[in-house]
mmCIF file of the N, C-alpha and C atoms, coordinates in Angstrom:
data_MODEL
# 
_entry.id   MODEL 
# 
loop_
_atom_site.group_PDB 
_atom_site.id 
_atom_site.type_symbol 
_atom_site.label_atom_id 
_atom_site.label_alt_id 
_atom_site.label_comp_id 
_atom_site.label_asym_id 
_atom_site.label_entity_id 
_atom_site.label_seq_id 
_atom_site.pdbx_PDB_ins_code 
_atom_site.Cartn_x 
_atom_site.Cartn_y 
_atom_site.Cartn_z 
_atom_site.occupancy 
_atom_site.B_iso_or_equiv 
_atom_site.pdbx_formal_charge 
_atom_site.auth_seq_id 
_atom_site.auth_comp_id 
_atom_site.auth_asym_id 
_atom_site.auth_atom_id 
_atom_site.pdbx_PDB_model_num 
ATOM 1   N N  . MET A 1 1  ? -138.313 -63.931 45.354 1.00 0.00 ? 1  MET A N  1 
ATOM 2   C CA . MET A 1 1  ? -139.435 -63.170 44.862 1.00 0.00 ? 1  MET A CA 1 
ATOM 3   C C  . MET A 1 1  ? -140.699 -63.517 45.662 1.00 0.00 ? 1  MET A C  1 
ATOM 4   N N  . ARG A 1 2  ? -140.869 -64.798 45.867 1.00 0.00 ? 2  ARG A N  1 
ATOM 5   C CA . ARG A 1 2  ? -142.058 -65.235 46.579 1.00 0.00 ? 2  ARG A CA 1 
ATOM 6   C C  . ARG A 1 2  ? -142.046 -64.744 48.029 1.00 0.00 ? 2  ARG A C  1 
ATOM 7   N N  . LYS A 1 3  ? -140.848 -64.745 48.641 1.00 0.00 ? 3  LYS A N  1 
ATOM 8   C CA . LYS A 1 3  ? -140.745 -64.276 50.023 1.00 0.00 ? 3  LYS A CA 1 
ATOM 9   C C  . LYS A 1 3  ? -141.055 -62.789 50.121 1.00 0.00 ? 3  LYS A C  1 
ATOM 10  N N  . LEU A 1 4  ? -140.613 -62.022 49.126 1.00 0.00 ? 4  LEU A N  1 
ATOM 11  C CA . LEU A 1 4  ? -140.908 -60.587 49.129 1.00 0.00 ? 4  LEU A CA 1 
ATOM 12  C C  . LEU A 1 4  ? -142.403 -60.338 49.096 1.00 0.00 ? 4  LEU A C  1 
ATOM 13  N N  . THR A 1 5  ? -143.103 -61.066 48.237 1.00 0.00 ? 5  THR A N  1 
ATOM 14  C CA . THR A 1 5  ? -144.552 -60.856 48.152 1.00 0.00 ? 5  THR A CA 1 
ATOM 15  C C  . THR A 1 5  ? -145.253 -61.347 49.419 1.00 0.00 ? 5  THR A C  1 
ATOM 16  N N  . HIS A 1 6  ? -144.729 -62.395 50.037 1.00 0.00 ? 6  HIS A N  1 
ATOM 17  C CA . HIS A 1 6  ? -145.330 -62.859 51.299 1.00 0.00 ? 6  HIS A CA 1 
ATOM 18  C C  . HIS A 1 6  ? -145.145 -61.823 52.401 1.00 0.00 ? 6  HIS A C  1 
ATOM 19  N N  . PHE A 1 7  ? -143.934 -61.245 52.483 1.00 0.00 ? 7  PHE A N  1 
ATOM 20  C CA . PHE A 1 7  ? -143.708 -60.189 53.469 1.00 0.00 ? 7  PHE A CA 1 
ATOM 21  C C  . PHE A 1 7  ? -144.564 -58.965 53.149 1.00 0.00 ? 7  PHE A C  1 
ATOM 22  N N  . ALA A 1 8  ? -144.782 -58.703 51.867 1.00 0.00 ? 8  ALA A N  1 
ATOM 23  C CA . ALA A 1 8  ? -145.590 -57.549 51.474 1.00 0.00 ? 8  ALA A CA 1 
ATOM 24  C C  . ALA A 1 8  ? -147.039 -57.719 51.923 1.00 0.00 ? 8  ALA A C  1 
ATOM 25  N N  . TRP A 1 9  ? -147.610 -58.899 51.673 1.00 0.00 ? 9  TRP A N  1 
ATOM 26  C CA . TRP A 1 9  ? -149.008 -59.034 52.097 1.00 0.00 ? 9  TRP A CA 1 
ATOM 27  C C  . TRP A 1 9  ? -149.136 -59.151 53.607 1.00 0.00 ? 9  TRP A C  1 
ATOM 28  N N  . ALA A 1 10 ? -148.115 -59.717 54.268 1.00 0.00 ? 10 ALA A N  1 
ATOM 29  C CA . ALA A 1 10 ? -148.154 -59.766 55.734 1.00 0.00 ? 10 ALA A CA 1 
ATOM 30  C C  . ALA A 1 10 ? -148.059 -58.352 56.306 1.00 0.00 ? 10 ALA A C  1 
ATOM 31  N N  . GLY A 1 11 ? -147.203 -57.527 55.734 1.00 0.00 ? 11 GLY A N  1 
ATOM 32  C CA . GLY A 1 11 ? -147.100 -56.137 56.172 1.00 0.00 ? 11 GLY A CA 1 
ATOM 33  C C  . GLY A 1 11 ? -148.380 -55.363 55.934 1.00 0.00 ? 11 GLY A C  1 
ATOM 34  N N  . THR A 1 12 ? -149.044 -55.666 54.828 1.00 0.00 ? 12 THR A N  1 
ATOM 35  C CA . THR A 1 12 ? -150.321 -55.016 54.541 1.00 0.00 ? 12 THR A CA 1 
ATOM 36  C C  . THR A 1 12 ? -151.368 -55.402 55.573 1.00 0.00 ? 12 THR A C  1 
ATOM 37  N N  . LEU A 1 13 ? -151.406 -56.680 55.933 1.00 0.00 ? 13 LEU A N  1 
ATOM 38  C CA . LEU A 1 13 ? -152.361 -57.120 56.952 1.00 0.00 ? 13 LEU A CA 1 
ATOM 39  C C  . LEU A 1 13 ? -152.078 -56.478 58.308 1.00 0.00 ? 13 LEU A C  1 
ATOM 40  N N  . VAL A 1 14 ? -150.796 -56.361 58.655 1.00 0.00 ? 14 VAL A N  1 
ATOM 41  C CA . VAL A 1 14 ? -150.420 -55.697 59.909 1.00 0.00 ? 14 VAL A CA 1 
ATOM 42  C C  . VAL A 1 14 ? -150.852 -54.241 59.872 1.00 0.00 ? 14 VAL A C  1 
ATOM 43  N N  . SER A 1 15 ? -150.632 -53.607 58.745 1.00 0.00 ? 15 SER A N  1 
ATOM 44  C CA . SER A 1 15 ? -151.002 -52.200 58.591 1.00 0.00 ? 15 SER A CA 1 
ATOM 45  C C  . SER A 1 15 ? -152.507 -52.000 58.739 1.00 0.00 ? 15 SER A C  1 
ATOM 46  N N  . VAL A 1 16 ? -153.262 -52.838 58.085 1.00 0.00 ? 16 VAL A N  1 
ATOM 47  C CA . VAL A 1 16 ? -154.726 -52.732 58.173 1.00 0.00 ? 16 VAL A CA 1 
ATOM 48  C C  . VAL A 1 16 ? -155.192 -53.022 59.604 1.00 0.00 ? 16 VAL A C  1 
ATOM 49  N N  . ALA A 1 17 ? -154.587 -54.014 60.242 1.00 0.00 ? 17 ALA A N  1 
ATOM 50  C CA . ALA A 1 17 ? -154.980 -54.349 61.621 1.00 0.00 ? 17 ALA A CA 1 
ATOM 51  C C  . ALA A 1 17 ? -154.680 -53.196 62.573 1.00 0.00 ? 17 ALA A C  1 
ATOM 52  N N  . LEU A 1 18 ? -153.510 -52.592 62.435 1.00 0.00 ? 18 LEU A N  1 
ATOM 53  C CA . LEU A 1 18 ? -153.161 -51.482 63.322 1.00 0.00 ? 18 LEU A CA 1 
ATOM 54  C C  . LEU A 1 18 ? -154.044 -50.261 63.070 1.00 0.00 ? 18 LEU A C  1 
ATOM 55  N N  . THR A 1 19 ? -154.310 -49.992 61.818 1.00 0.00 ? 19 THR A N  1 
ATOM 56  C CA . THR A 1 19 ? -155.168 -48.852 61.510 1.00 0.00 ? 19 THR A CA 1 
ATOM 57  C C  . THR A 1 19 ? -156.590 -49.097 62.007 1.00 0.00 ? 19 THR A C  1 
ATOM 58  N N  . SER A 1 20 ? -157.061 -50.331 61.901 1.00 0.00 ? 20 SER A N  1 
ATOM 59  C CA . SER A 1 20 ? -158.385 -50.666 62.417 1.00 0.00 ? 20 SER A CA 1 
ATOM 60  C C  . SER A 1 20 ? -158.413 -50.603 63.938 1.00 0.00 ? 20 SER A C  1 
ATOM 61  N N  . ALA A 1 21 ? -157.336 -51.044 64.574 1.00 0.00 ? 21 ALA A N  1 
ATOM 62  C CA . ALA A 1 21 ? -157.270 -50.992 66.033 1.00 0.00 ? 21 ALA A CA 1 
ATOM 63  C C  . ALA A 1 21 ? -157.273 -49.559 66.524 1.00 0.00 ? 21 ALA A C  1 
ATOM 64  N N  . ALA A 1 22 ? -156.733 -48.653 65.706 1.00 0.00 ? 22 ALA A N  1 
ATOM 65  C CA . ALA A 1 22 ? -156.712 -47.245 66.103 1.00 0.00 ? 22 ALA A CA 1 
ATOM 66  C C  . ALA A 1 22 ? -158.128 -46.697 66.246 1.00 0.00 ? 22 ALA A C  1 
ATOM 67  N N  . LEU A 1 23 ? -159.064 -47.264 65.517 1.00 0.00 ? 23 LEU A N  1 
ATOM 68  C CA . LEU A 1 23 ? -160.449 -46.815 65.631 1.00 0.00 ? 23 LEU A CA 1 
ATOM 69  C C  . LEU A 1 23 ? -161.087 -47.295 66.930 1.00 0.00 ? 23 LEU A C  1 
ATOM 70  N N  . LEU A 1 24 ? -160.588 -48.408 67.444 1.00 0.00 ? 24 LEU A N  1 
ATOM 71  C CA . LEU A 1 24 ? -161.193 -49.001 68.643 1.00 0.00 ? 24 LEU A CA 1 
ATOM 72  C C  . LEU A 1 24 ? -160.518 -48.587 69.940 1.00 0.00 ? 24 LEU A C  1 
ATOM 73  N N  . LEU A 1 25 ? -159.281 -48.117 69.858 1.00 0.00 ? 25 LEU A N  1 
ATOM 74  C CA . LEU A 1 25 ? -158.537 -47.778 71.072 1.00 0.00 ? 25 LEU A CA 1 
ATOM 75  C C  . LEU A 1 25 ? -158.994 -46.423 71.618 1.00 0.00 ? 25 LEU A C  1 
ATOM 76  N N  . PRO A 1 26 ? -159.221 -46.372 72.919 1.00 0.00 ? 26 PRO A N  1 
ATOM 77  C CA . PRO A 1 26 ? -159.600 -45.087 73.501 1.00 0.00 ? 26 PRO A CA 1 
ATOM 78  C C  . PRO A 1 26 ? -158.374 -44.197 73.707 1.00 0.00 ? 26 PRO A C  1 
ATOM 79  N N  . GLY A 1 27 ? -158.556 -42.936 73.558 1.00 0.00 ? 27 GLY A N  1 
ATOM 80  C CA . GLY A 1 27 ? -157.481 -41.977 73.812 1.00 0.00 ? 27 GLY A CA 1 
ATOM 81  C C  . GLY A 1 27 ? -156.685 -41.661 72.562 1.00 0.00 ? 27 GLY A C  1 
ATOM 82  N N  . PRO A 1 28 ? -156.134 -40.468 72.546 1.00 0.00 ? 28 PRO A N  1 
ATOM 83  C CA . PRO A 1 28 ? -155.429 -40.032 71.334 1.00 0.00 ? 28 PRO A CA 1 
ATOM 84  C C  . PRO A 1 28 ? -154.047 -40.666 71.149 1.00 0.00 ? 28 PRO A C  1 
ATOM 85  N N  . LEU A 1 29 ? -153.306 -40.891 72.235 1.00 0.00 ? 29 LEU A N  1 
ATOM 86  C CA . LEU A 1 29 ? -151.940 -41.406 72.088 1.00 0.00 ? 29 LEU A CA 1 
ATOM 87  C C  . LEU A 1 29 ? -151.896 -42.808 71.484 1.00 0.00 ? 29 LEU A C  1 
ATOM 88  N N  . PRO A 1 30 ? -152.707 -43.749 71.974 1.00 0.00 ? 30 PRO A N  1 
ATOM 89  C CA . PRO A 1 30 ? -152.685 -45.073 71.327 1.00 0.00 ? 30 PRO A CA 1 
ATOM 90  C C  . PRO A 1 30 ? -153.099 -45.008 69.851 1.00 0.00 ? 30 PRO A C  1 
ATOM 91  N N  . ARG A 1 31 ? -154.004 -44.108 69.522 1.00 0.00 ? 31 ARG A N  1 
ATOM 92  C CA . ARG A 1 31 ? -154.419 -43.962 68.126 1.00 0.00 ? 31 ARG A CA 1 
ATOM 93  C C  . ARG A 1 31 ? -153.278 -43.448 67.267 1.00 0.00 ? 31 ARG A C  1 
ATOM 94  N N  . VAL A 1 32 ? -152.590 -42.437 67.756 1.00 0.00 ? 32 VAL A N  1 
ATOM 95  C CA . VAL A 1 32 ? -151.483 -41.867 66.983 1.00 0.00 ? 32 VAL A CA 1 
ATOM 96  C C  . VAL A 1 32 ? -150.389 -42.909 66.779 1.00 0.00 ? 32 VAL A C  1 
ATOM 97  N N  . VAL A 1 33 ? -150.058 -43.633 67.845 1.00 0.00 ? 33 VAL A N  1 
ATOM 98  C CA . VAL A 1 33 ? -149.010 -44.661 67.747 1.00 0.00 ? 33 VAL A CA 1 
ATOM 99  C C  . VAL A 1 33 ? -149.444 -45.769 66.792 1.00 0.00 ? 33 VAL A C  1 
ATOM 100 N N  . ALA A 1 34 ? -150.676 -46.258 66.938 1.00 0.00 ? 34 ALA A N  1 
ATOM 101 C CA . ALA A 1 34 ? -151.155 -47.352 66.084 1.00 0.00 ? 34 ALA A CA 1 
ATOM 102 C C  . ALA A 1 34 ? -151.201 -46.926 64.619 1.00 0.00 ? 34 ALA A C  1 
ATOM 103 N N  . MET A 1 35 ? -151.658 -45.710 64.371 1.00 0.00 ? 35 MET A N  1 
ATOM 104 C CA . MET A 1 35 ? -151.746 -45.265 62.983 1.00 0.00 ? 35 MET A CA 1 
ATOM 105 C C  . MET A 1 35 ? -150.359 -44.983 62.403 1.00 0.00 ? 35 MET A C  1 
ATOM 106 N N  . SER A 1 36 ? -149.437 -44.493 63.205 1.00 0.00 ? 36 SER A N  1 
ATOM 107 C CA . SER A 1 36 ? -148.079 -44.245 62.712 1.00 0.00 ? 36 SER A CA 1 
ATOM 108 C C  . SER A 1 36 ? -147.361 -45.549 62.375 1.00 0.00 ? 36 SER A C  1 
ATOM 109 N N  . VAL A 1 37 ? -147.440 -46.501 63.280 1.00 0.00 ? 37 VAL A N  1 
ATOM 110 C CA . VAL A 1 37 ? -146.823 -47.805 63.030 1.00 0.00 ? 37 VAL A CA 1 
ATOM 111 C C  . VAL A 1 37 ? -147.521 -48.494 61.863 1.00 0.00 ? 37 VAL A C  1 
ATOM 112 N N  . GLY A 1 38 ? -148.829 -48.363 61.796 1.00 0.00 ? 38 GLY A N  1 
ATOM 113 C CA . GLY A 1 38 ? -149.586 -48.938 60.677 1.00 0.00 ? 38 GLY A CA 1 
ATOM 114 C C  . GLY A 1 38 ? -149.184 -48.334 59.351 1.00 0.00 ? 38 GLY A C  1 
ATOM 115 N N  . GLN A 1 39 ? -148.974 -47.021 59.334 1.00 0.00 ? 39 GLN A N  1 
ATOM 116 C CA . GLN A 1 39 ? -148.544 -46.370 58.105 1.00 0.00 ? 39 GLN A CA 1 
ATOM 117 C C  . GLN A 1 39 ? -147.136 -46.822 57.726 1.00 0.00 ? 39 GLN A C  1 
ATOM 118 N N  . GLY A 1 40 ? -146.260 -46.953 58.709 1.00 0.00 ? 40 GLY A N  1 
ATOM 119 C CA . GLY A 1 40 ? -144.908 -47.437 58.432 1.00 0.00 ? 40 GLY A CA 1 
ATOM 120 C C  . GLY A 1 40 ? -144.915 -48.851 57.869 1.00 0.00 ? 40 GLY A C  1 
ATOM 121 N N  . ALA A 1 41 ? -145.750 -49.712 58.449 1.00 0.00 ? 41 ALA A N  1 
ATOM 122 C CA . ALA A 1 41 ? -145.856 -51.085 57.944 1.00 0.00 ? 41 ALA A CA 1 
ATOM 123 C C  . ALA A 1 41 ? -146.414 -51.101 56.528 1.00 0.00 ? 41 ALA A C  1 
ATOM 124 N N  . GLY A 1 42 ? -147.360 -50.220 56.254 1.00 0.00 ? 42 GLY A N  1 
ATOM 125 C CA . GLY A 1 42 ? -147.930 -50.145 54.914 1.00 0.00 ? 42 GLY A CA 1 
ATOM 126 C C  . GLY A 1 42 ? -146.922 -49.663 53.883 1.00 0.00 ? 42 GLY A C  1 
ATOM 127 N N  . ILE A 1 43 ? -146.131 -48.674 54.254 1.00 0.00 ? 43 ILE A N  1 
ATOM 128 C CA . ILE A 1 43 ? -145.103 -48.163 53.341 1.00 0.00 ? 43 ILE A CA 1 
ATOM 129 C C  . ILE A 1 43 ? -144.049 -49.235 53.086 1.00 0.00 ? 43 ILE A C  1 
ATOM 130 N N  . LEU A 1 44 ? -143.653 -49.960 54.124 1.00 0.00 ? 44 LEU A N  1 
ATOM 131 C CA . LEU A 1 44 ? -142.692 -51.042 53.957 1.00 0.00 ? 44 LEU A CA 1 
ATOM 132 C C  . LEU A 1 44 ? -143.258 -52.138 53.051 1.00 0.00 ? 44 LEU A C  1 
ATOM 133 N N  . ALA A 1 45 ? -144.519 -52.484 53.263 1.00 0.00 ? 45 ALA A N  1 
ATOM 134 C CA . ALA A 1 45 ? -145.148 -53.514 52.436 1.00 0.00 ? 45 ALA A CA 1 
ATOM 135 C C  . ALA A 1 45 ? -145.211 -53.083 50.971 1.00 0.00 ? 45 ALA A C  1 
ATOM 136 N N  . LEU A 1 46 ? -145.568 -51.835 50.734 1.00 0.00 ? 46 LEU A N  1 
ATOM 137 C CA . LEU A 1 46 ? -145.617 -51.338 49.358 1.00 0.00 ? 46 LEU A CA 1 
ATOM 138 C C  . LEU A 1 46 ? -144.227 -51.343 48.734 1.00 0.00 ? 46 LEU A C  1 
ATOM 139 N N  . SER A 1 47 ? -143.227 -50.945 49.492 1.00 0.00 ? 47 SER A N  1 
ATOM 140 C CA . SER A 1 47 ? -141.854 -50.944 48.982 1.00 0.00 ? 47 SER A CA 1 
ATOM 141 C C  . SER A 1 47 ? -141.400 -52.352 48.609 1.00 0.00 ? 47 SER A C  1 
ATOM 142 N N  . LEU A 1 48 ? -141.702 -53.324 49.457 1.00 0.00 ? 48 LEU A N  1 
ATOM 143 C CA . LEU A 1 48 ? -141.328 -54.704 49.166 1.00 0.00 ? 48 LEU A CA 1 
ATOM 144 C C  . LEU A 1 48 ? -142.045 -55.215 47.922 1.00 0.00 ? 48 LEU A C  1 
ATOM 145 N N  . PHE A 1 49 ? -143.310 -54.862 47.780 1.00 0.00 ? 49 PHE A N  1 
ATOM 146 C CA . PHE A 1 49 ? -144.077 -55.297 46.612 1.00 0.00 ? 49 PHE A CA 1 
ATOM 147 C C  . PHE A 1 49 ? -143.517 -54.675 45.333 1.00 0.00 ? 49 PHE A C  1 
ATOM 148 N N  . LEU A 1 50 ? -143.189 -53.382 45.378 1.00 0.00 ? 50 LEU A N  1 
ATOM 149 C CA . LEU A 1 50 ? -142.612 -52.729 44.201 1.00 0.00 ? 50 LEU A CA 1 
ATOM 150 C C  . LEU A 1 50 ? -141.234 -53.294 43.876 1.00 0.00 ? 50 LEU A C  1 
ATOM 151 N N  . LEU A 1 51 ? -140.467 -53.647 44.904 1.00 0.00 ? 51 LEU A N  1 
ATOM 152 C CA . LEU A 1 51 ? -139.170 -54.281 44.680 1.00 0.00 ? 51 LEU A CA 1 
ATOM 153 C C  . LEU A 1 51 ? -139.343 -55.634 44.004 1.00 0.00 ? 51 LEU A C  1 
ATOM 154 N N  . ALA A 1 52 ? -140.331 -56.404 44.440 1.00 0.00 ? 52 ALA A N  1 
ATOM 155 C CA . ALA A 1 52 ? -140.590 -57.702 43.815 1.00 0.00 ? 52 ALA A CA 1 
ATOM 156 C C  . ALA A 1 52 ? -140.970 -57.532 42.349 1.00 0.00 ? 52 ALA A C  1 
ATOM 157 N N  . ILE A 1 53 ? -141.768 -56.516 42.042 1.00 0.00 ? 53 ILE A N  1 
ATOM 158 C CA . ILE A 1 53 ? -142.140 -56.258 40.649 1.00 0.00 ? 53 ILE A CA 1 
ATOM 159 C C  . ILE A 1 53 ? -140.918 -55.859 39.836 1.00 0.00 ? 53 ILE A C  1 
ATOM 160 N N  . ALA A 1 54 ? -140.097 -54.980 40.392 1.00 0.00 ? 54 ALA A N  1 
ATOM 161 C CA . ALA A 1 54 ? -138.897 -54.525 39.679 1.00 0.00 ? 54 ALA A CA 1 
ATOM 162 C C  . ALA A 1 54 ? -137.950 -55.689 39.406 1.00 0.00 ? 54 ALA A C  1 
ATOM 163 N N  . LEU A 1 55 ? -137.767 -56.560 40.389 1.00 0.00 ? 55 LEU A N  1 
ATOM 164 C CA . LEU A 1 55 ? -136.898 -57.713 40.189 1.00 0.00 ? 55 LEU A CA 1 
ATOM 165 C C  . LEU A 1 55 ? -137.473 -58.670 39.161 1.00 0.00 ? 55 LEU A C  1 
ATOM 166 N N  . ASP A 1 56 ? -138.784 -58.817 39.176 1.00 0.00 ? 56 ASP A N  1 
ATOM 167 C CA . ASP A 1 56 ? -139.428 -59.697 38.210 1.00 0.00 ? 56 ASP A CA 1 
ATOM 168 C C  . ASP A 1 56 ? -139.285 -59.171 36.785 1.00 0.00 ? 56 ASP A C  1 
ATOM 169 N N  . LEU A 1 57 ? -139.326 -57.864 36.636 1.00 0.00 ? 57 LEU A N  1 
ATOM 170 C CA . LEU A 1 57 ? -139.200 -57.265 35.308 1.00 0.00 ? 57 LEU A CA 1 
ATOM 171 C C  . LEU A 1 57 ? -137.746 -57.158 34.854 1.00 0.00 ? 57 LEU A C  1 
ATOM 172 N N  . GLY A 1 58 ? -136.819 -57.411 35.743 1.00 0.00 ? 58 GLY A N  1 
ATOM 173 C CA . GLY A 1 58 ? -135.411 -57.348 35.390 1.00 0.00 ? 58 GLY A CA 1 
ATOM 174 C C  . GLY A 1 58 ? -134.853 -55.940 35.424 1.00 0.00 ? 58 GLY A C  1 
ATOM 175 N N  . VAL A 1 59 ? -135.506 -55.049 36.147 1.00 0.00 ? 59 VAL A N  1 
ATOM 176 C CA . VAL A 1 59 ? -135.044 -53.665 36.231 1.00 0.00 ? 59 VAL A CA 1 
ATOM 177 C C  . VAL A 1 59 ? -133.692 -53.599 36.924 1.00 0.00 ? 59 VAL A C  1 
ATOM 178 N N  . GLY A 1 60 ? -133.463 -54.448 37.887 1.00 0.00 ? 60 GLY A N  1 
ATOM 179 C CA . GLY A 1 60 ? -132.204 -54.436 38.611 1.00 0.00 ? 60 GLY A CA 1 
ATOM 180 C C  . GLY A 1 60 ? -131.015 -54.698 37.696 1.00 0.00 ? 60 GLY A C  1 
ATOM 181 N N  . ARG A 1 61 ? -131.176 -55.619 36.775 1.00 0.00 ? 61 ARG A N  1 
ATOM 182 C CA . ARG A 1 61 ? -130.089 -55.931 35.843 1.00 0.00 ? 61 ARG A CA 1 
ATOM 183 C C  . ARG A 1 61 ? -129.755 -54.731 34.986 1.00 0.00 ? 61 ARG A C  1 
ATOM 184 N N  . VAL A 1 62 ? -130.772 -54.030 34.518 1.00 0.00 ? 62 VAL A N  1 
ATOM 185 C CA . VAL A 1 62 ? -130.554 -52.848 33.687 1.00 0.00 ? 62 VAL A CA 1 
ATOM 186 C C  . VAL A 1 62 ? -129.864 -51.750 34.485 1.00 0.00 ? 62 VAL A C  1 
ATOM 187 N N  . LEU A 1 63 ? -130.272 -51.564 35.737 1.00 0.00 ? 63 LEU A N  1 
ATOM 188 C CA . LEU A 1 63 ? -129.646 -50.541 36.575 1.00 0.00 ? 63 LEU A CA 1 
ATOM 189 C C  . LEU A 1 63 ? -128.183 -50.861 36.827 1.00 0.00 ? 63 LEU A C  1 
ATOM 190 N N  . VAL A 1 64 ? -127.871 -52.117 37.089 1.00 0.00 ? 64 VAL A N  1 
ATOM 191 C CA . VAL A 1 64 ? -126.482 -52.509 37.326 1.00 0.00 ? 64 VAL A CA 1 
ATOM 192 C C  . VAL A 1 64 ? -125.656 -52.290 36.069 1.00 0.00 ? 64 VAL A C  1 
ATOM 193 N N  . GLU A 1 65 ? -126.212 -52.622 34.915 1.00 0.00 ? 65 GLU A N  1 
ATOM 194 C CA . GLU A 1 65 ? -125.491 -52.401 33.662 1.00 0.00 ? 65 GLU A CA 1 
ATOM 195 C C  . GLU A 1 65 ? -125.220 -50.912 33.441 1.00 0.00 ? 65 GLU A C  1 
ATOM 196 N N  . ASN A 1 66 ? -126.200 -50.067 33.740 1.00 0.00 ? 66 ASN A N  1 
ATOM 197 C CA . ASN A 1 66 ? -126.014 -48.623 33.578 1.00 0.00 ? 66 ASN A CA 1 
ATOM 198 C C  . ASN A 1 66 ? -124.936 -48.086 34.519 1.00 0.00 ? 66 ASN A C  1 
ATOM 199 N N  . VAL A 1 67 ? -124.932 -48.554 35.750 1.00 0.00 ? 67 VAL A N  1 
ATOM 200 C CA . VAL A 1 67 ? -123.921 -48.106 36.714 1.00 0.00 ? 67 VAL A CA 1 
ATOM 201 C C  . VAL A 1 67 ? -122.537 -48.545 36.248 1.00 0.00 ? 67 VAL A C  1 
ATOM 202 N N  . ASN A 1 68 ? -122.419 -49.778 35.769 1.00 0.00 ? 68 ASN A N  1 
ATOM 203 C CA . ASN A 1 68 ? -121.123 -50.267 35.289 1.00 0.00 ? 68 ASN A CA 1 
ATOM 204 C C  . ASN A 1 68 ? -120.644 -49.466 34.083 1.00 0.00 ? 68 ASN A C  1 
ATOM 205 N N  . GLU A 1 69 ? -121.558 -49.117 33.192 1.00 0.00 ? 69 GLU A N  1 
ATOM 206 C CA . GLU A 1 69 ? -121.183 -48.304 32.032 1.00 0.00 ? 69 GLU A CA 1 
ATOM 207 C C  . GLU A 1 69 ? -120.710 -46.919 32.470 1.00 0.00 ? 69 GLU A C  1 
ATOM 208 N N  . GLN A 1 70 ? -121.400 -46.333 33.442 1.00 0.00 ? 70 GLN A N  1 
ATOM 209 C CA . GLN A 1 70 ? -120.997 -45.014 33.934 1.00 0.00 ? 70 GLN A CA 1 
ATOM 210 C C  . GLN A 1 70 ? -119.627 -45.087 34.607 1.00 0.00 ? 70 GLN A C  1 
ATOM 211 N N  . ARG A 1 71 ? -119.370 -46.140 35.359 1.00 0.00 ? 71 ARG A N  1 
ATOM 212 C CA . ARG A 1 71 ? -118.068 -46.294 36.010 1.00 0.00 ? 71 ARG A CA 1 
ATOM 213 C C  . ARG A 1 71 ? -116.958 -46.437 34.972 1.00 0.00 ? 71 ARG A C  1 
ATOM 214 N N  . ARG A 1 72 ? -117.237 -47.207 33.937 1.00 0.00 ? 72 ARG A N  1 
ATOM 215 C CA . ARG A 1 72 ? -116.240 -47.352 32.873 1.00 0.00 ? 72 ARG A CA 1 
ATOM 216 C C  . ARG A 1 72 ? -115.980 -46.015 32.197 1.00 0.00 ? 72 ARG A C  1 
ATOM 217 N N  . GLY A 1 73 ? -117.041 -45.232 32.007 1.00 0.00 ? 73 GLY A N  1 
ATOM 218 C CA . GLY A 1 73 ? -116.893 -43.918 31.393 1.00 0.00 ? 73 GLY A CA 1 
ATOM 219 C C  . GLY A 1 73 ? -116.082 -42.983 32.258 1.00 0.00 ? 73 GLY A C  1 
ATOM 220 N N  . VAL A 1 74 ? -116.279 -43.019 33.567 1.00 0.00 ? 74 VAL A N  1 
ATOM 221 C CA . VAL A 1 74 ? -115.511 -42.167 34.489 1.00 0.00 ? 74 VAL A CA 1 
ATOM 222 C C  . VAL A 1 74 ? -114.059 -42.593 34.477 1.00 0.00 ? 74 VAL A C  1 
ATOM 223 N N  . ARG A 1 75 ? -113.789 -43.881 34.469 1.00 0.00 ? 75 ARG A N  1 
ATOM 224 C CA . ARG A 1 75 ? -112.404 -44.366 34.437 1.00 0.00 ? 75 ARG A CA 1 
ATOM 225 C C  . ARG A 1 75 ? -111.724 -43.948 33.142 1.00 0.00 ? 75 ARG A C  1 
ATOM 226 N N  . ASP A 1 76 ? -112.446 -44.047 32.019 1.00 0.00 ? 76 ASP A N  1 
ATOM 227 C CA . ASP A 1 76 ? -111.866 -43.632 30.740 1.00 0.00 ? 76 ASP A CA 1 
ATOM 228 C C  . ASP A 1 76 ? -111.549 -42.151 30.743 1.00 0.00 ? 76 ASP A C  1 
ATOM 229 N N  . ASP A 1 77 ? -112.454 -41.346 31.319 1.00 0.00 ? 77 ASP A N  1 
ATOM 230 C CA . ASP A 1 77 ? -112.225 -39.904 31.393 1.00 0.00 ? 77 ASP A CA 1 
ATOM 231 C C  . ASP A 1 77 ? -111.015 -39.587 32.262 1.00 0.00 ? 77 ASP A C  1 
ATOM 232 N N  . GLN A 1 78 ? -110.848 -40.306 33.357 1.00 0.00 ? 78 GLN A N  1 
ATOM 233 C CA . GLN A 1 78 ? -109.722 -40.067 34.254 1.00 0.00 ? 78 GLN A CA 1 
ATOM 234 C C  . GLN A 1 78 ? -108.411 -40.471 33.597 1.00 0.00 ? 78 GLN A C  1 
ATOM 235 N N  . SER A 1 79 ? -108.417 -41.523 32.813 1.00 0.00 ? 79 SER A N  1 
ATOM 236 C CA . SER A 1 79 ? -107.181 -41.963 32.171 1.00 0.00 ? 79 SER A CA 1 
ATOM 237 C C  . SER A 1 79 ? -106.766 -40.995 31.063 1.00 0.00 ? 79 SER A C  1 
ATOM 238 N N  . HIS A 1 80 ? -107.737 -40.324 30.415 1.00 0.00 ? 80 HIS A N  1 
ATOM 239 C CA . HIS A 1 80 ? -107.426 -39.346 29.385 1.00 0.00 ? 80 HIS A CA 1 
ATOM 240 C C  . HIS A 1 80 ? -106.873 -38.053 29.982 1.00 0.00 ? 80 HIS A C  1 
ATOM 241 N N  . GLU A 1 81 ? -107.250 -37.746 31.228 1.00 0.00 ? 81 GLU A N  1 
ATOM 242 C CA . GLU A 1 81 ? -106.787 -36.536 31.887 1.00 0.00 ? 81 GLU A CA 1 
ATOM 243 C C  . GLU A 1 81 ? -105.319 -36.639 32.291 1.00 0.00 ? 81 GLU A C  1 
ATOM 244 N N  . LYS A 1 82 ? -104.852 -37.844 32.542 1.00 0.00 ? 82 LYS A N  1 
ATOM 245 C CA . LYS A 1 82 ? -103.473 -38.032 33.029 1.00 0.00 ? 82 LYS A CA 1 
ATOM 246 C C  . LYS A 1 82 ? -102.490 -37.897 31.948 1.00 0.00 ? 82 LYS A C  1 
# 
C-alpha cells in the first residue's frame, strides 16, 4: 500500500514537471510530447492512488467474492442443464 502511494506521488511530480517543462520548451513538438507524457504519468499516478484506496477499503476482497459467487452460479446452472 505504501509503495503504491509513493509511486503515485512520484508520478504526480513527474507529471507536473513535464507539464511545466512544456511551457518552457520552444517549439510545438517538444510541448506536445512533454504534455502527452505528462498526462500519461498523471493518469498512471491517479490510477495507482485509486488502487491504493480501493485496497485499503477492502474493495478487492468484495470483488473476488462476487466473482467466485458468479462462477459457482454458472457451474450450478451448467450442471442442471446436463
